[in-house]
C-alpha positions as CSV (number, residue, x, y, z in Angstrom):
1,X,-12.2,-1.8,-11.1
2,X,-8.6,-2.5,-10.1
3,X,-7.4,0.1,-7.5
4,X,-4.7,2.3,-8.9
5,X,-2.8,5.4,-7.9
6,X,-2.1,8.4,-10.1
7,X,1.5,9.5,-9.8
8,X,3.3,12.6,-10.6
9,X,6.9,12.1,-11.6
10,X,9.5,14.9,-11.0
11,X,12.7,14.6,-13.1
12,X,16.1,16.1,-12.5
13,X,19.4,15.4,-14.2
14,X,23.0,16.1,-13.2
15,X,26.3,16.2,-15.1
16,X,24.8,16.0,-18.6
17,X,27.1,16.0,-21.6
18,X,27.6,19.4,-23.3
19,X,26.7,19.1,-27.0
20,X,26.8,22.8,-27.9
21,X,29.9,24.7,-28.9
22,X,29.3,28.3,-27.8
23,X,26.8,27.5,-25.0
24,X,25.5,24.5,-23.0
25,X,23.1,21.8,-23.9
26,X,19.4,22.6,-23.9
27,X,17.9,19.4,-22.3
28,X,14.4,17.9,-22.5
29,X,13.3,14.6,-21.1
30,X,10.9,12.3,-23.0
31,X,9.0,9.6,-21.1
32,X,7.8,6.4,-22.7
33,X,5.9,3.4,-21.3
34,X,5.8,-0.1,-22.8
35,X,2.3,-1.2,-23.9
36,X,1.1,-4.9,-23.6
37,X,2.4,-5.6,-27.1
38,X,5.9,-4.6,-26.1
39,X,5.9,-1.3,-28.0
40,X,7.3,2.0,-26.5
41,X,4.6,4.6,-26.4
42,X,5.3,8.2,-25.5
43,X,3.6,9.3,-22.3
44,X,4.7,12.9,-22.1
45,X,7.7,15.2,-22.3
46,X,9.1,17.9,-20.1
47,X,9.9,21.5,-21.1
48,X,13.2,22.5,-22.7
49,X,15.6,24.2,-20.2
50,X,18.1,26.4,-21.9
51,X,21.9,26.2,-21.3
52,X,21.8,23.8,-18.3
53,X,23.7,20.6,-17.7
54,X,22.0,20.1,-14.3
55,X,18.3,20.6,-15.2
56,X,15.4,20.4,-12.8
57,X,12.4,20.1,-15.0
58,X,9.2,21.8,-13.7
59,X,6.8,19.7,-15.9
60,X,5.4,16.8,-13.9
61,X,4.7,13.6,-15.7
62,X,1.3,12.1,-14.8
63,X,1.0,8.3,-15.0
64,X,-1.1,5.5,-13.4
65,X,0.6,3.1,-11.0
66,X,-0.6,-0.5,-10.8
67,X,1.2,-2.6,-8.1
68,X,0.3,-5.9,-9.7
69,X,1.7,-5.1,-13.2
70,X,5.3,-4.7,-14.5
71,X,5.2,-1.2,-15.9
72,X,8.3,-0.6,-18.0
73,X,9.2,3.1,-18.4
74,X,12.0,4.8,-20.3
75,X,13.4,8.3,-19.7
76,X,15.4,9.7,-22.7
77,X,17.2,13.1,-22.5
78,X,17.8,15.2,-25.6
79,X,19.6,18.4,-26.4
80,X,16.9,20.4,-28.3
81,X,18.6,22.7,-30.8
82,X,15.5,23.4,-32.8
83,X,11.9,22.7,-31.6
84,X,10.8,22.1,-35.2
85,X,13.1,19.1,-35.7
86,X,12.0,15.5,-34.8
87,X,13.6,13.7,-31.9
88,X,15.8,11.6,-34.1
89,X,17.4,14.9,-35.4
90,X,18.2,16.2,-31.9
91,X,21.4,15.4,-30.0
92,X,21.0,12.4,-27.7
93,X,22.2,13.0,-24.1
94,X,21.4,9.6,-22.4
95,X,18.5,7.4,-21.3
96,X,17.5,5.2,-18.4
97,X,15.0,2.3,-18.5
98,X,13.3,1.0,-15.4
99,X,9.9,0.1,-13.9
100,X,7.4,2.2,-11.9
101,X,7.6,-0.5,-9.3
102,X,11.4,0.1,-8.8
103,X,10.8,3.9,-8.6
104,X,8.1,3.5,-6.0
105,X,10.0,0.9,-4.1
106,X,13.2,3.0,-3.8
107,X,14.0,5.0,-0.7
108,X,11.4,7.8,-0.5
109,X,10.1,6.6,-3.9
110,X,13.0,8.4,-5.4
111,X,15.2,6.6,-7.9
112,X,18.7,7.9,-8.8
113,X,20.6,6.1,-11.6
114,X,23.2,6.7,-14.2
115,X,22.1,7.5,-17.7
116,X,23.3,5.2,-20.4
117,X,24.3,5.5,-24.1
118,X,21.8,4.9,-26.9
119,X,22.9,1.3,-27.0
120,X,22.6,0.8,-23.3
121,X,26.4,0.5,-22.8
122,X,28.2,2.1,-20.0
123,X,31.2,3.0,-22.1
124,X,30.8,6.7,-21.2
125,X,29.3,8.5,-18.3
126,X,26.3,10.4,-19.5
127,X,25.4,11.9,-16.1
128,X,22.7,10.8,-13.7
129,X,18.9,11.1,-13.5
130,X,16.7,11.5,-10.5
131,X,13.0,10.5,-10.7
132,X,10.8,11.3,-7.7
133,X,7.3,9.7,-7.6
134,X,4.5,11.5,-5.7
135,X,0.9,10.5,-5.5
136,X,-1.8,12.9,-6.7
137,X,-3.5,14.2,-3.6
138,X,-7.2,14.0,-2.9
139,X,-7.8,10.8,-4.9
140,X,-8.4,8.9,-1.7
141,X,-10.1,11.6,0.4
142,X,-13.7,11.5,1.6
143,X,-16.2,14.0,3.0
144,X,-17.8,12.8,6.2
145,X,-20.8,14.6,7.8
146,X,-24.1,14.2,9.5
147,X,-27.3,15.4,7.8
148,X,-30.5,16.3,9.7
149,X,-33.7,18.4,9.3
150,X,-35.5,20.9,11.4
151,X,-39.3,21.5,11.1
152,X,-39.4,20.1,7.5
153,X,-42.6,20.6,5.6
154,X,-44.7,17.7,4.5
155,X,-47.5,17.0,2.1
156,X,-49.0,14.2,4.1
157,X,-52.5,14.8,5.4
158,X,-51.8,12.5,8.4
159,X,-48.4,12.2,10.0
160,X,-45.2,14.2,9.7
161,X,-43.8,12.8,6.4
162,X,-41.2,10.2,5.5
163,X,-38.1,12.1,4.4
164,X,-35.0,11.2,2.5
165,X,-32.3,13.2,0.8
166,X,-30.8,12.7,-2.6
167,X,-27.3,14.3,-3.0
168,X,-26.2,15.3,-6.5
169,X,-23.2,17.0,-8.1
170,X,-23.6,19.7,-10.7
171,X,-21.7,19.0,-13.9
172,X,-20.1,21.6,-16.1
173,X,-23.0,21.3,-18.6
174,X,-25.5,22.0,-15.8
175,X,-26.8,18.5,-15.5
176,X,-27.0,16.8,-12.1
177,X,-25.6,13.3,-11.3
178,X,-26.8,11.4,-8.2
179,X,-23.9,10.5,-5.9
180,X,-25.7,9.5,-2.7
181,X,-29.1,8.8,-1.3
182,X,-30.0,8.5,2.4
183,X,-32.3,6.1,4.0
184,X,-36.0,7.0,4.5
185,X,-36.9,8.2,8.1
186,X,-40.5,7.7,8.7
187,X,-43.0,10.2,10.4
188,X,-40.6,12.9,11.4
189,X,-40.2,16.6,10.8
190,X,-36.8,16.6,12.5
191,X,-35.1,13.6,11.0
192,X,-31.4,12.7,11.7
193,X,-30.0,10.4,9.0
194,X,-27.1,8.0,9.5
195,X,-23.6,9.4,9.2
196,X,-22.5,9.9,5.6
197,X,-19.1,9.4,4.0
198,X,-18.7,10.1,0.2
199,X,-15.4,9.9,-1.7
200,X,-14.3,13.3,-2.9
201,X,-13.7,12.1,-6.4
202,X,-17.3,10.8,-6.6
203,X,-18.7,13.9,-4.9
204,X,-17.0,16.7,-6.9
205,X,-14.1,15.2,-8.9
206,X,-11.8,16.8,-6.4
207,X,-13.0,20.3,-7.2
208,X,-14.0,21.8,-3.9
209,X,-15.9,24.7,-5.4
210,X,-18.2,22.4,-7.5
211,X,-21.9,22.9,-6.5
212,X,-23.6,20.1,-4.6
213,X,-27.4,19.9,-4.5
214,X,-29.2,18.3,-1.6
215,X,-32.7,17.4,-2.7
216,X,-35.3,16.7,0.0
217,X,-38.0,14.2,-0.8
218,X,-41.1,12.9,0.9
219,X,-41.5,9.2,0.4
220,X,-44.9,7.7,-0.6
221,X,-45.8,4.0,-0.7
222,X,-48.7,4.3,-3.2
223,X,-47.7,7.2,-5.4
224,X,-44.8,9.1,-6.7
225,X,-42.5,10.7,-4.1
226,X,-43.0,14.4,-3.4
227,X,-40.1,16.8,-4.1
228,X,-40.0,19.2,-1.1
229,X,-37.1,21.5,-2.1
230,X,-33.4,21.7,-2.2
231,X,-30.2,23.2,-0.8
232,X,-27.1,24.1,-2.9
233,X,-23.6,24.5,-1.5
234,X,-20.0,23.5,-2.0
235,X,-17.5,21.5,0.0
236,X,-15.5,24.7,0.3
237,X,-18.5,26.3,2.0
238,X,-18.8,23.5,4.5
239,X,-15.2,23.2,5.4
240,X,-14.7,26.9,6.1
241,X,-17.6,27.1,8.5
242,X,-16.8,27.3,12.2
243,X,-20.0,25.5,13.3
244,X,-23.1,23.7,12.1
245,X,-24.4,24.8,8.7
246,X,-28.1,25.3,8.5
247,X,-29.7,26.0,5.1
248,X,-33.4,26.9,4.3
249,X,-35.0,24.4,2.0
250,X,-36.2,26.2,-1.2
251,X,-37.8,25.4,-4.5
252,X,-36.6,27.0,-7.8
253,X,-39.4,29.4,-8.8
254,X,-37.6,30.9,-11.7
255,X,-37.4,34.6,-11.4
256,X,-39.7,34.6,-8.4
257,X,-38.4,34.2,-4.9
258,X,-39.5,31.2,-2.8
259,X,-40.8,32.8,0.4
260,X,-42.4,29.7,1.9
261,X,-40.9,28.2,5.1
262,X,-40.1,24.6,4.2
263,X,-37.7,24.0,7.1
264,X,-34.0,23.6,7.4
265,X,-31.4,21.1,6.3
266,X,-28.5,20.9,8.8
267,X,-25.0,19.7,7.8
268,X,-22.9,19.1,10.9
269,X,-19.7,17.3,12.0
270,X,-18.1,18.0,8.6
271,X,-14.7,16.4,8.2
272,X,-12.4,15.9,5.2
273,X,-11.1,12.4,5.8
274,X,-8.0,11.0,4.2
275,X,-7.7,7.2,3.9
276,X,-4.0,6.3,3.6
277,X,-3.0,4.6,0.3
278,X,-0.7,1.7,-0.5
279,X,1.7,4.2,-2.2
280,X,2.0,6.2,1.0
281,X,2.9,3.2,3.1
282,X,5.5,2.0,0.5
283,X,6.9,5.6,0.1
284,X,7.2,5.8,3.9
285,X,9.4,2.7,4.1
286,X,6.8,0.0,4.8
287,X,8.7,-3.3,4.6
288,X,7.1,-6.1,2.6
289,X,8.5,-9.6,3.4
290,X,8.0,-12.3,0.8
291,X,7.6,-16.0,1.6
292,X,7.3,-18.7,-1.1
293,X,6.1,-22.3,-0.7
294,X,6.3,-24.9,-3.5
295,X,4.2,-28.1,-3.7
296,X,6.4,-31.3,-3.8
297,X,3.6,-33.8,-3.6
298,X,3.6,-36.9,-5.8
299,X,0.6,-35.7,-7.9
300,X,3.1,-33.5,-9.7
301,X,4.6,-36.8,-11.2
302,X,8.2,-37.8,-11.7
303,X,10.3,-34.6,-12.4
304,X,12.5,-36.5,-14.9
305,X,9.5,-37.2,-17.2
306,X,8.2,-34.5,-19.6
307,X,4.6,-34.8,-18.4
308,X,5.6,-33.8,-14.9
309,X,4.8,-30.2,-13.7
310,X,8.2,-30.2,-12.2
311,X,10.0,-31.2,-15.4
312,X,13.0,-29.0,-16.1
313,X,12.3,-28.3,-19.8
314,X,15.4,-27.2,-21.6
315,X,13.2,-25.1,-24.0
316,X,11.6,-23.0,-21.3
317,X,10.2,-22.7,-17.8
318,X,7.8,-25.1,-16.3
319,X,4.7,-23.6,-14.6
320,X,6.3,-23.5,-11.2
321,X,9.3,-21.6,-12.5
322,X,7.2,-19.2,-14.5
323,X,5.0,-18.4,-11.5
324,X,8.0,-17.9,-9.3
325,X,9.8,-15.6,-11.8
326,X,6.7,-13.6,-12.8
327,X,5.3,-12.9,-9.4
328,X,8.7,-12.7,-7.7
329,X,9.9,-10.1,-10.3
330,X,7.3,-7.6,-9.0
331,X,7.4,-8.4,-5.3
332,X,11.2,-8.1,-5.4
333,X,10.9,-4.4,-6.2
334,X,9.3,-3.7,-2.9
335,X,11.9,-5.6,-0.8
336,X,14.9,-3.6,0.4
337,X,16.8,-6.7,1.2
338,X,15.7,-8.8,-1.8
339,X,15.6,-11.8,0.5
340,X,12.9,-14.4,0.1
341,X,12.0,-17.1,2.6
342,X,11.6,-20.2,0.5
343,X,9.8,-23.4,1.6
344,X,8.4,-26.7,0.3
345,X,5.7,-29.0,1.4
346,X,4.6,-32.6,0.8
347,X,8.0,-34.1,0.2
348,X,10.1,-37.0,1.8
349,X,13.3,-35.4,2.9
350,X,16.8,-37.1,2.6
351,X,16.5,-38.3,6.3
352,X,13.2,-40.1,5.5
353,X,10.8,-37.7,7.2
354,X,7.7,-36.4,5.3
355,X,7.5,-32.7,5.8
356,X,4.8,-30.1,5.1
357,X,7.1,-27.2,5.8
358,X,10.8,-27.3,5.0
359,X,13.4,-24.8,3.8
360,X,14.2,-25.2,0.1
361,X,17.9,-24.4,0.7
362,X,18.1,-27.0,3.5
363,X,18.8,-24.4,6.2
364,X,15.9,-24.4,8.7
365,X,17.4,-21.5,10.6
366,X,18.1,-19.4,7.5
367,X,15.6,-20.3,4.8
368,X,16.1,-17.0,2.9
369,X,17.7,-16.8,-0.5
370,X,18.8,-13.8,-2.5
371,X,16.4,-12.6,-5.3
372,X,14.3,-14.4,-7.8
373,X,17.2,-16.2,-9.2
374,X,18.0,-17.5,-5.7
375,X,14.5,-19.0,-5.5
376,X,14.8,-20.7,-8.9
377,X,18.2,-22.1,-8.0
378,X,17.0,-23.4,-4.6
379,X,13.9,-24.9,-6.2
380,X,16.0,-26.7,-8.9
381,X,18.5,-28.0,-6.3
382,X,15.8,-29.2,-4.0
383,X,14.1,-31.3,-6.7
384,X,17.2,-33.4,-7.0
385,X,17.4,-34.1,-3.2
386,X,13.8,-34.9,-2.1
387,X,11.2,-37.5,-3.1
388,X,7.8,-36.2,-4.1
389,X,5.3,-37.5,-1.6
390,X,2.1,-36.1,0.0
391,X,-0.6,-35.3,0.9
392,X,-1.3,-31.7,0.0
393,X,-1.5,-29.9,3.4
394,X,-1.3,-26.1,3.8
395,X,-1.8,-25.7,7.5
396,X,1.9,-26.0,8.5
397,X,3.0,-23.5,5.9
398,X,0.3,-21.0,6.9
399,X,1.3,-21.5,10.6
400,X,4.9,-20.8,9.7
401,X,3.9,-17.5,8.0
402,X,1.7,-16.5,10.9
403,X,4.5,-17.2,13.4
404,X,6.7,-14.9,11.5
405,X,4.0,-12.2,11.7
406,X,3.7,-12.7,15.4
407,X,7.4,-11.8,15.8
408,X,6.7,-8.4,14.2
409,X,6.5,-5.6,16.8
410,X,2.9,-4.3,17.1
411,X,2.5,-1.0,15.2
412,X,5.5,-1.8,12.9
413,X,5.5,-0.8,9.2
414,X,6.0,-4.4,8.1
415,X,3.8,-6.8,6.1
416,X,4.2,-10.4,4.9
417,X,3.0,-11.9,1.6
418,X,2.9,-15.7,1.4
419,X,2.9,-17.2,-2.1
420,X,1.8,-20.9,-2.3
421,X,2.2,-22.7,-5.7
422,X,0.3,-26.0,-5.8
423,X,-0.9,-28.5,-8.3
424,X,-3.9,-30.2,-6.5
425,X,-6.7,-30.3,-4.1
426,X,-6.0,-29.6,-0.5
427,X,-6.4,-32.5,1.9
428,X,-6.4,-30.7,5.3
429,X,-9.2,-28.2,4.4
430,X,-10.7,-27.8,7.9
431,X,-7.3,-27.3,9.6
432,X,-6.3,-24.8,6.8
433,X,-9.4,-22.8,7.3
434,X,-8.8,-22.6,11.0
435,X,-5.2,-21.4,10.4
436,X,-6.4,-18.7,7.9
437,X,-9.0,-17.4,10.4
438,X,-6.2,-17.3,13.0
439,X,-4.1,-15.2,10.6
440,X,-6.7,-12.6,9.9
441,X,-5.4,-10.4,12.7
442,X,-1.9,-10.7,11.4
443,X,-0.1,-8.5,8.8
444,X,-0.4,-11.3,6.2
445,X,-1.7,-11.9,2.7
446,X,-1.9,-15.4,1.3
447,X,-1.7,-15.8,-2.5
448,X,-2.3,-19.3,-4.0
449,X,-1.4,-20.2,-7.6
450,X,-2.9,-23.4,-8.9
451,X,-0.8,-25.1,-11.7
452,X,-1.9,-28.0,-13.8
453,X,-5.4,-29.2,-14.6
454,X,-6.6,-30.4,-11.2
455,X,-10.0,-29.5,-9.7
456,X,-9.4,-26.3,-7.7
457,X,-12.9,-26.0,-6.2
458,X,-11.6,-26.0,-2.6
459,X,-9.1,-23.3,-3.5
460,X,-12.0,-21.1,-4.7
461,X,-13.7,-21.6,-1.4
462,X,-10.5,-20.4,0.5
463,X,-10.5,-17.3,-1.7
464,X,-13.9,-16.3,-0.2
465,X,-14.9,-14.0,-3.1
466,X,-18.3,-15.6,-3.4
467,X,-19.1,-16.1,0.3
468,X,-17.4,-15.4,3.6
469,X,-15.0,-18.2,4.6
470,X,-16.3,-20.0,7.7
471,X,-15.0,-22.9,9.7
472,X,-17.3,-25.9,9.9
473,X,-15.4,-27.0,13.0
474,X,-15.4,-23.9,15.2
475,X,-18.1,-21.9,13.5
476,X,-15.7,-18.9,13.3
477,X,-15.3,-16.8,10.1
478,X,-12.7,-14.6,8.7
479,X,-12.6,-11.0,9.8
480,X,-10.9,-9.7,6.7
481,X,-10.1,-11.0,3.2
482,X,-6.5,-12.2,3.2
483,X,-6.6,-15.0,0.5
484,X,-6.4,-14.7,-3.3
485,X,-6.5,-17.7,-5.6
486,X,-5.7,-17.9,-9.3
487,X,-5.6,-20.9,-11.6
488,X,-2.6,-20.6,-13.9
489,X,-4.6,-22.3,-16.8
490,X,-7.1,-19.4,-16.7
491,X,-4.3,-17.0,-17.5
492,X,-3.4,-19.0,-20.7
493,X,-0.2,-19.8,-18.9
494,X,0.9,-16.2,-19.4
495,X,3.2,-14.8,-16.7
496,X,2.1,-11.2,-17.0
497,X,-1.6,-12.0,-16.8
498,X,-0.9,-14.3,-13.8
499,X,0.9,-11.6,-12.0
500,X,-1.8,-9.0,-12.6
501,X,-4.5,-11.3,-11.2
502,X,-2.5,-12.7,-8.3
503,X,-1.3,-9.4,-6.9
504,X,-4.4,-7.3,-7.5
505,X,-5.7,-7.5,-4.0
506,X,-2.4,-7.0,-2.1
507,X,-2.5,-3.2,-1.9
508,X,-6.1,-3.1,-0.4
509,X,-5.3,-6.0,2.0
510,X,-2.2,-4.2,3.3
511,X,-3.9,-0.8,3.7
512,X,-7.0,-2.4,5.3
513,X,-4.8,-4.1,7.9
514,X,-2.8,-0.9,8.6
515,X,-5.9,1.2,9.0
516,X,-7.7,-1.3,11.1
517,X,-4.7,-1.3,13.5
518,X,-4.4,2.5,13.4
519,X,-1.0,2.3,11.8
520,X,-0.4,5.5,9.8
521,X,2.2,5.8,7.0
522,X,5.5,7.3,8.0
523,X,6.7,10.5,6.3
524,X,8.8,9.7,3.2
525,X,12.5,9.7,3.9
526,X,14.5,12.7,2.8
527,X,16.3,12.2,-0.4
528,X,18.0,15.6,-0.8
529,X,21.4,14.3,0.0
530,X,21.2,11.3,-2.2
531,X,22.8,13.1,-5.2
532,X,26.0,13.3,-3.2
533,X,25.8,9.7,-2.1
534,X,25.2,8.4,-5.5
535,X,28.0,10.4,-7.1
536,X,30.4,9.4,-4.3
537,X,29.7,5.8,-5.2
538,X,30.5,6.2,-8.8
539,X,34.2,6.1,-8.2
540,X,35.1,9.6,-9.3
541,X,33.8,9.0,-12.8
542,X,33.7,12.7,-13.7
543,X,30.0,12.9,-14.2
544,X,29.9,16.5,-13.0
545,X,31.7,17.8,-16.1
546,X,34.9,19.1,-14.5
547,X,38.0,17.5,-13.0
548,X,38.2,14.1,-11.4
549,X,39.4,10.9,-12.9
550,X,38.9,9.7,-16.5
551,X,35.9,7.4,-17.2
552,X,36.7,3.7,-16.9
553,X,37.2,1.7,-20.1
554,X,34.2,0.1,-21.6
555,X,33.3,-3.4,-20.1
556,X,34.6,-6.3,-22.2
557,X,32.2,-7.9,-24.6
558,X,30.5,-11.1,-23.6
559,X,32.7,-14.1,-24.3
560,X,31.2,-17.3,-25.7
561,X,29.0,-19.4,-23.5
562,X,30.7,-22.4,-21.7
563,X,30.3,-25.8,-23.4
564,X,26.8,-27.3,-23.0
565,X,25.1,-23.9,-22.4
566,X,22.5,-22.2,-24.6
567,X,20.9,-18.8,-24.5
568,X,17.1,-18.7,-25.0
569,X,14.3,-16.2,-24.6
570,X,11.3,-16.9,-22.3
571,X,8.3,-16.1,-24.5
572,X,6.0,-15.1,-21.5
573,X,8.3,-12.5,-20.0
574,X,10.7,-11.7,-22.9
575,X,13.7,-12.2,-20.7
576,X,16.8,-14.1,-21.7
577,X,17.6,-17.3,-19.8
578,X,20.4,-19.9,-20.0
579,X,20.0,-23.7,-20.4
580,X,22.6,-26.1,-19.1
581,X,22.0,-29.2,-21.3
582,X,24.4,-31.3,-19.2
583,X,22.4,-30.8,-15.9
584,X,19.1,-30.0,-17.5
585,X,18.8,-26.8,-15.4
586,X,18.1,-23.2,-16.3
587,X,19.0,-19.8,-14.8
588,X,18.6,-16.1,-15.4
589,X,22.3,-15.1,-15.0
590,X,24.7,-15.5,-18.0
591,X,27.2,-18.3,-17.1
592,X,30.9,-17.4,-17.2
């Protein structure tokens, strides 16, 4: 299953409009999320707060967070005059549409934005909304302990018995579910089993008073195993103890008491262990730097011809553009600077050199561009200035990314994601494997997207899902999984599906690196003062309901597009883009 966090969203508003004559508005917030078919589905709604233009709703909205998916959410505030009326009969107070990624990626995972009118226009100031995301606690906790026995009984005629323990949780209906089973320790009445760590959610669903049953069994090679008795306790019992907990092993005799001495089960070194989550690192301000590398080898074919993977199709994005836009849109939410280092490989540059690592913007000392649109612009411009060449080598690009990681101060809350988009089989496989192995100790993840119809067998090998990646040159192997490969054709050339598969492993790779290097999440930054900061930046727009300047006039309507331009909608992402038929280029921003 794809790892996910369960979030609680806290909602506050400030400076709401007053729709009531003799009192103040009675606000309620309704939260919707967009399903895969593009429909808005209600998630939950808050309580109604009477006579309040600055409500702090106590109802928390529970929602799953998936890093690798664009999760559109909408917050709509209504003045509830009568609970019996439908929402379309209530007074509308404003709404804000965003993504969970933007909320989580904001400072302290707290987003503060202006509410808009029902048509999304900013012709009036509707007040502001504050959305704070917090992770449900306990979802990533584990119980760690050591289990041992003292003078345990046996049914063996010869020997001391071969013991193991089966741990079960007691469900609400009284049935028992197995959650863990120890190894068998041969010929011992005083066994000490290996240390045990069980996720709390698996052990008791986060309910510390849920009964746990420790069943003691005597293993037999030639017949059924013998049940020797059991111990029942709760996590709460174990955590409140000041020393080792020793429990007599007993059998259920119904109404009769079991008086036989069957020995003791000892549960010692009990710890409730918390494994930090991706959400905690992001909320604490962990910086995620994004690097992108594009394949400019000749196997992509002439960019001026429609059968080229680099062809700038006036009717929509090519696969390179779609991969950049889809993946970049999500990663951008977690970058405070919105700066992307952009590179190319496999091209002959204007000076005649063949390079396997060059800046798309032509600035070797400053290869960063601003936002996803900056990447698309740099990519389109670069196509017209380089010659597609070859071969397909990854080693220089990976070395560049690893060198960036080496400049990060040890212990820093910073991580690098390298996205490589390529059309063909790699030609420096051995060298690339060596560079990947070298990078395992760095704060780096490598994501490879294969476009076109080439054989990507070697890319699957780099991914290492089926077997551990090992160098045939040095004999070394990777110490952690840092590579993810996805073939675009397997996603039916759908940007949303590509993004989901490409980014699915980033959270676990980031957290595994941080934990292995003993880097704990920082406390989330304080956001209490942000209300004042946001309102100060709104140019005295009178959002508080009293005094101040008048609201600004509504923005002018869009004028007609310049000659030669056309507006279209990208079918994969649903976003509007603009085509310049004179230069055969596309862009996200509306031209003026």
